[in-house]
C-alpha positions in Angstrom: 108.7 81.4 98.9 111.6 80.6 96.4 113.9 83.2 95.4 115.5 82.8 91.9 118.9 84.3 91.4 119.2 85.1 87.6 122.7 84.6 86.7 122.1 85.0 83.2 122.6 88.7 83.8 126.1 87.8 84.9 125.4 88.5 88.5 128.4 87.1 90.4 127.7 84.9 93.6 129.8 87.2 95.7 127.4 90.1 94.9 124.4 87.8 95.7 125.8 86.1 98.8 124.4 88.6 101.2 120.9 88.0 99.8 121.5 84.2 99.6 122.7 84.0 103.0 119.8 85.9 104.5 117.2 83.9 102.5 118.5 80.7 103.7 119.0 82.0 107.5 115.1 82.7 107.3 114.4 79.3 106.3 113.9 79.9 102.3 115.4 78.3 99.5 117.4 79.7 96.6 117.5 78.7 93.1 120.5 79.7 90.8 122.4 78.5 87.7 126.1 77.1 88.9 129.1 77.6 86.7 131.7 75.1 86.0 131.8 71.4 84.9 132.7 69.6 88.3 129.1 68.4 88.5 128.6 67.1 85.2 126.6 65.0 84.1 124.2 66.1 86.7 124.5 69.7 86.4 125.2 71.4 82.9 126.7 74.8 83.1 124.5 77.7 82.1 121.6 75.1 81.3 120.5 73.7 84.7 119.4 75.2 87.9 120.0 74.1 91.3 117.7 74.6 94.6 119.8 75.0 97.7 117.9 74.8 101.0 118.9 75.6 104.7 120.5 72.7 106.5 118.1 71.0 108.9 120.5 68.6 110.1 124.2 67.6 109.6 124.8 66.7 105.8 125.5 63.0 105.1 127.5 61.2 102.7 125.9 61.5 99.1 124.4 65.0 99.9 125.7 67.8 97.7 126.5 70.8 99.7 127.0 74.6 98.6 129.8 75.9 100.6 132.2 78.7 100.5 136.1 78.2 100.8 138.2 80.3 103.0 139.6 82.0 99.5 136.0 83.0 98.9 135.2 80.6 96.2 131.9 79.2 96.0 131.8 75.5 95.5 128.7 72.7 94.8 130.2 69.3 95.6 129.2 65.9 96.8 130.4 64.7 100.4 131.9 61.4 99.8 133.2 61.0 103.4 134.2 62.5 106.7 137.2 62.3 109.0 138.7 64.1 111.8 139.7 67.2 109.5 136.2 67.6 108.4 134.2 66.7 105.2 135.6 65.0 102.1 134.2 66.0 99.1 134.2 65.6 95.3 132.6 66.8 92.0 130.7 64.2 90.2 132.8 64.8 87.3 136.2 64.5 89.2 138.1 61.9 91.2 140.5 64.2 93.1 138.9 64.6 96.6 138.9 67.7 98.6 139.6 67.0 102.3 139.0 69.1 105.3 135.9 71.0 104.6 134.8 72.6 107.9 131.0 72.6 108.6 131.1 76.4 109.2 132.0 76.7 105.6 128.7 75.1 104.6 125.9 77.5 103.2 123.2 75.1 102.2 122.1 71.8 100.8 121.2 71.1 97.2 117.8 69.7 97.3 116.9 69.7 93.7 118.1 70.0 89.9 116.1 71.8 87.3 116.7 70.7 83.8 114.7 71.6 80.6 111.8 72.8 82.7 111.6 69.5 84.9 112.6 69.5 88.5 114.1 66.5 90.0 114.2 66.3 93.9 117.2 64.8 95.5 115.1 62.3 97.2 113.6 61.2 94.0 114.4 57.3 93.3 116.0 58.2 89.8 118.3 60.6 91.4 119.5 58.1 94.1 120.0 55.5 91.5 122.5 58.1 89.8 124.2 58.7 93.2 124.8 54.9 93.6 126.5 54.8 90.2 128.9 57.5 91.0 131.9 55.5 92.5 132.0 53.6 89.3 131.9 56.8 87.3 134.9 58.1 89.4 136.8 55.0 88.6 136.3 55.4 85.1 137.3 59.0 85.0 140.5 58.3 86.8 141.3 55.3 84.6 140.7 57.5 81.4 143.0 59.9 82.9 145.7 57.6 83.4 145.3 56.1 79.8 145.6 59.6 78.4 148.9 60.4 80.3 150.1 57.1 79.0 149.0 58.1 75.3 150.7 61.6 75.5 153.9 60.0 76.8 154.0 57.5 74.1 153.1 60.3 71.4 156.0 62.4 72.5 
């Protein structure tokens, strides 16, 4: 059975975490609406929901994990690599990498996105095509950022 956390009532993930953790530990899934823009265009804040499932195996490059940083912040980002320090992650709408994410920080794995009443599984071919185009998207984001910085310097 899937539990749906209704964040439309401004329930904070911190408050829901014990329930989420217990549900995942017992093998269930949780669905919630993430906040933030780091995973655009895949996840739109306040509109789309994600399904997070327990890890059945170590996550791999391309997977989106739900994890908690040591400062208590919850994050939903994509694995783009791994090294001796841990996982290397980045949001789909970012180019700056977060390194050193430890396996023990991981709460669960995103297994589906719900948008406008339609659920897309992370194993769906359409989703996998989206994932393959991400390196090009990150390059474009970084290039736009550099161009913006140059433009601001010129206009000063």
